[in-house]
N, C-alpha and C positions, 0 to 999 in steps of 0.2 A: 436966607441966602439960603441958594440951592447947595443941594450933591455937587462937591469941586470934580467928583469922578462922573457925573451927570451934567458937563458944563452945557449944552446945546436943549437939554429935558427942560420943558417950562415946569417951573415953580408948583410946585405940588401936585403934578402929574406924575403919572408911570403909563400911558399910553405913545406909543409911536405916532411921528408925524409923515401925511403921506403928501407927496405930489402926486397928483393925479390928471387926467385929462380927461371930462365928461365923452360919450360916447353922442354926438349928433344927431345922428341921424340911429335912433332907439327905435321906432318904429318900425322901420325895415326888418331889422333884426326879431323885434318881437313878433313879425307879420310871419315870415320866416319859422319863429320858433311854436307859434302857433299850430302852423302848418303840420308842424313834423309832431304836435300831439302834446308840446309843453304848455303847464298851467301856470304853474308858479312864478308867473314873471311880475318885474317890474322896473319897467325900463328906462324908468325918469333917475334911477339910480345906478346905472349900467355907466361903467366906465373904464380906463386901461389905467392901473396906477405903474407909474413910472417909477417910484423909488417907497418904499415902507421904510423910515428911519425907525426901527424898532425902540430907542429911549429919544428920540429926538432928530431933528435935524438943524447943523449952524443957520438959520435963514436969514441970517448976515452976508451968507453967503453963496446965497442961491437966487440968480436971476433970474423967475420964469420965463420962460417961454410961451409969448403971446399968440402965436399963430397958430391956426388948424392945420390937422394931420391929416391929410388924405391919404388911404393905402389904398391901392384899386384892387378890383376884385382879383381873388387868388386861388388858386386850385389847392394850395398849400395849408389850407386849414383846416384842424382838425378839432374834435369835442373828445375829451377825458372829463375826469372827476379829478377836484383839488377837495378834500377831506368831504364835506356834506354837502359838494357844489358842483352841478356841472359847468365847464367852459369850454369857451370858442378861445382855442390857442392861436394866437396870430403871429405873423414873420414883418418884424419892424426893423430894417435896419435903423434906422433912427432912434427908435425906442431902445435897444439894445444900447447903440452908442451914449443915448443920454441918463441910461439909469447907469453906467462906467462911470461917466460923470459926476455924477449927483453921489454915488457911494463913497467918492474922495469928502464928503461934509458930512456924512452918516457916522456916528462914531460907534455904534451899532446898527452892522447892515442888516436888510434884509436877504432873503433867499439867492443862494448863487447855484448852477447858473440861471440868471434873471429867464422866467420866461414868460412874455407879454400874453394878455389874455383878457377875455370880456365873462365875469360872471356873471349869467343870465337864470339861472334857475337852480333852487334849492332841491329840488325832484330828485333824490337819493334812489329810488328805486327801478328810476327809468333805465331799461336798456338801451345803450348807445349802439349798438349791432343796427346795420344799415339806413343809419339816421344820415344821410350826406350832411357834412356841417354847410353852413354859413359861405359861399364866397362872393359876396357880392360886395363892394364897397364898402369900407368902414372911415367915418369922418369923425373926429377928434377934436374938439373945441380945446383953447387954449390953455396949458397947465392952469391948477387950482393946487394951494398947499391949504391942508386942514388937519387938524388933531385928527388923529385916527378913531377916533373914540364916536365922531360925526360924521363918518366918509358913508356909512349904508345904515345910518339911523334909519331908513324905510325898511330893512330887513332884521331888524331890531337883535334877537335872542341867537340870528345866526352870525352875525357883524363878529363876535370875538373869536370864533373858530376861522374866521374868513382870515383875520387879520394875522390869526398862530398859522395860520398854514399855508396861503395863495400870496402874502404879502401884497 
């Protein structure tokens, strides 16, 4: 039997559960990123994390949203670094509300305030001054829940620092 202080943690696991939405039009973001000179890209892994349950999530309490999320083109996006990553920060009332709702199912929650973003490059030395952020539409697929250790397997060694830093 698992630790009663961590009732939602998967048995034998010390990794978080993620609820995320895959980026369906990652090819458009990748085209923009390559035009800006970014090279360390894995578009098939791109997503927005809705919540990172640091010690698991109450899977019985979560009804995953199965609709796509369309975010229109926006000039309010910006690029920044989070840990060893470059991210596109996006503004979405729907993502913020969903995060707030899901926070109630996590015994140990992710970062506050929630900052929705798409991690798209591990290019740590890239100067971001003068790089206009991607302002086109973003289309995210239905919510997916998965163990945190599998969320970014294509970025192998970098994934653990993303889960600790980015949520």
